[in-house]
VMD Tcl script that draws the C-alpha trace (Angstrom):
set ca {
  {52.28 -81.55 50.56}
  {51.87 -82.84 54.18}
  {54.69 -85.74 55.83}
  {53.26 -88.68 58.33}
  {55.00 -88.73 60.71}
  {56.25 -84.74 60.09}
  {59.53 -85.94 61.65}
  {61.72 -88.79 61.25}
  {65.36 -89.94 62.57}
  {68.22 -91.25 60.19}
  {66.63 -94.84 58.61}
  {63.32 -93.87 59.53}
  {60.57 -93.23 56.58}
  {57.82 -90.66 56.44}
  {54.73 -90.60 53.53}
  {54.26 -87.80 51.53}
  {51.02 -86.26 50.19}
  {50.21 -84.22 48.08}
  {46.73 -82.79 46.22}
  {45.00 -79.49 45.59}
  {47.53 -78.45 43.49}
  {48.16 -77.05 39.79}
  {46.28 -75.13 37.46}
  {43.05 -76.84 35.44}
  {45.00 -78.87 32.71}
  {43.59 -76.04 30.03}
  {42.93 -73.13 31.53}
  {39.78 -71.14 30.12}
  {40.67 -68.81 26.58}
  {38.40 -65.97 26.14}
  {39.96 -64.47 23.15}
  {41.15 -61.05 24.29}
  {44.83 -61.43 23.14}
  {45.44 -61.93 19.42}
  {46.50 -65.42 18.21}
  {46.25 -67.22 21.51}
  {49.89 -69.25 22.02}
  {49.54 -72.65 21.01}
  {46.12 -72.71 19.15}
  {45.97 -72.81 14.96}
  {43.80 -72.23 12.22}
  {42.75 -68.81 13.15}
  {44.05 -65.65 11.92}
  {43.54 -62.26 14.56}
  {41.28 -59.71 13.83}
  {40.82 -61.41 10.33}
  {36.68 -60.95 10.75}
  {35.56 -57.64 10.09}
  {31.97 -58.61 9.08}
  {33.05 -60.26 6.11}
  {30.15 -62.70 4.98}
  {32.97 -65.44 3.87}
  {35.82 -65.95 6.40}
  {37.64 -68.90 8.54}
  {37.87 -68.68 12.43}
  {39.07 -65.46 13.81}
  {38.50 -62.94 16.34}
  {36.12 -60.47 16.48}
  {34.98 -57.94 18.66}
  {31.47 -58.02 20.29}
  {28.37 -56.22 18.36}
  {29.30 -57.37 15.06}
  {26.70 -58.15 12.56}
  {27.61 -61.37 10.39}
  {25.73 -62.38 7.52}
  {22.51 -59.99 8.84}
  {22.83 -61.62 12.59}
  {24.36 -59.47 15.55}
  {26.92 -61.66 17.62}
  {27.48 -60.14 21.26}
  {28.90 -62.96 23.78}
  {27.18 -62.94 26.87}
  {29.71 -65.28 28.68}
  {31.52 -63.93 31.67}
  {32.76 -61.40 31.47}
  {30.64 -60.31 29.08}
  {30.92 -58.33 25.36}
  {34.60 -59.61 25.22}
  {36.30 -60.68 22.42}
  {35.51 -64.42 20.90}
  {36.04 -66.33 17.52}
  {33.72 -66.87 14.82}
  {33.56 -68.12 11.53}
  {31.16 -67.23 8.68}
  {29.73 -68.39 5.45}
  {31.49 -70.33 3.02}
  {34.53 -69.64 4.37}
  {38.19 -68.56 2.60}
  {39.42 -72.22 3.29}
  {39.56 -75.30 0.61}
  {36.01 -77.41 0.37}
  {34.71 -74.34 2.59}
  {35.87 -75.98 6.01}
  {37.74 -74.30 8.49}
  {39.25 -75.58 11.88}
  {39.93 -73.86 14.50}
  {42.50 -76.65 17.03}
  {43.32 -75.54 20.75}
  {46.71 -75.36 22.28}
  {47.81 -79.47 23.56}
  {46.75 -80.21 26.86}
  {47.79 -83.05 29.15}
  {45.05 -85.02 31.27}
  {46.96 -87.65 33.05}
  {46.78 -87.63 36.82}
  {43.00 -85.75 36.21}
  {39.65 -86.76 37.77}
  {36.41 -85.82 35.39}
  {37.81 -83.56 33.03}
  {35.20 -81.53 30.95}
  {35.51 -79.90 28.17}
  {33.79 -76.45 28.31}
  {32.99 -73.58 25.66}
  {30.08 -71.12 24.96}
  {28.67 -71.01 21.63}
  {25.91 -69.11 19.75}
  {25.02 -70.64 15.74}
  {23.37 -70.09 12.92}
  {23.42 -72.97 10.36}
  {21.90 -72.91 7.02}
  {21.04 -76.37 5.08}
  {24.20 -77.97 4.12}
  {26.09 -76.40 6.69}
  {28.04 -78.79 10.14}
  {30.00 -78.40 12.63}
  {32.20 -80.70 14.80}
  {33.83 -81.12 18.28}
  {36.51 -83.45 17.63}
  {39.50 -84.89 19.75}
  {42.70 -85.75 19.41}
  {44.89 -87.88 21.44}
  {47.62 -87.95 19.15}
  {49.23 -84.44 17.87}
  {46.63 -83.62 15.79}
  {47.02 -86.42 12.99}
  {43.30 -88.63 13.61}
  {40.45 -87.03 15.53}
  {37.55 -88.36 17.26}
  {34.10 -86.60 17.12}
  {32.78 -85.38 20.43}
  {29.34 -83.12 19.38}
  {27.71 -82.60 16.09}
  {25.81 -79.72 14.81}
  {24.09 -80.33 11.39}
  {21.83 -77.57 9.69}
  {19.35 -75.99 9.39}
  {20.05 -75.43 13.03}
  {20.24 -72.30 15.36}
  {22.28 -72.83 18.31}
  {21.76 -69.95 21.35}
  {20.69 -66.08 20.75}
  {23.95 -64.70 18.97}
  {23.02 -61.28 20.43}
  {23.52 -61.71 24.20}
  {21.89 -65.03 24.30}
  {24.88 -67.84 24.09}
  {24.71 -71.47 25.74}
  {27.26 -73.24 27.88}
  {28.35 -77.18 26.06}
  {29.98 -79.30 28.37}
  {31.63 -82.74 26.75}
  {33.06 -84.93 29.31}
  {36.68 -86.00 28.33}
  {36.83 -89.27 31.23}
  {37.74 -91.57 28.30}
  {40.80 -89.67 27.85}
  {42.56 -89.68 31.34}
  {46.49 -90.60 30.85}
  {46.90 -89.18 27.29}
  {49.28 -86.51 27.46}
  {48.96 -84.96 24.14}
  {45.28 -83.97 23.54}
  {43.91 -80.86 21.11}
  {40.20 -80.01 20.77}
  {38.71 -79.18 17.24}
  {36.18 -77.14 16.08}
  {35.69 -78.36 12.20}
  {33.06 -75.92 10.47}
  {31.96 -76.86 7.11}
  {30.28 -74.17 5.57}
  {27.14 -72.38 3.43}
  {26.20 -68.78 2.30}
  {24.75 -67.29 5.43}
  {25.79 -69.07 7.86}
  {28.52 -68.72 10.99}
  {29.33 -70.13 14.16}
  {31.11 -68.79 17.14}
  {32.67 -69.98 20.85}
  {33.98 -68.07 24.05}
  {35.24 -69.20 26.90}
  {37.07 -72.46 26.02}
  {38.66 -74.39 28.66}
  {38.65 -77.23 30.62}
  {37.69 -78.26 34.29}
  {39.40 -80.81 36.05}
  {40.75 -81.66 39.25}
  {44.23 -83.71 39.84}
  {44.50 -87.40 41.92}
  {45.89 -86.92 45.13}
  {49.76 -88.30 45.04}
  {51.49 -90.43 47.69}
}
mol new
graphics top color blue
foreach p $ca { graphics top sphere $p radius 0.5 }
foreach p [lrange $ca 0 end-1] q [lrange $ca 1 end] { graphics top cylinder $p $q radius 0.2 }
display resetview
């Protein structure tokens, strides 16, 4: 905080300006710790190379439906989240939902995540945003099988989605929603929002 002028007398006033403050609205989650705070739809360590399982934390180098998954998101070879096959959930659908975060006062917020996936025909994935605590969602990005994105074995890509349309919203969540078929997998890592905050005067 800076003050102009820096010294005043009784009855005078000064302008206070704040800038360069605050952590990112949603710090990067690397899933190194089980059950990250505020997240939902996942079970820690429930992915032990199962053919059909909901979102869960996995160690690097495991094989799912014949495909080796090893995150190259820095730092490399760390844990990540993955959902496989037809899942254990109702309707073969599973959702991984971030903790709530605020975009009030942000400038150019970008939602980033690293991902690799192999989808067979009939499998789909969507990245969706909610501004009402998860009551409703708006689709930001979709993946429709048959499709491969990135190289699961140490060739993940970073996806970036601009959230500027939701600046000013105080109760934001992002959801990874998967509807699967046998043999498909979707993994994500290093999820977070990059942004700065507007200076306040």
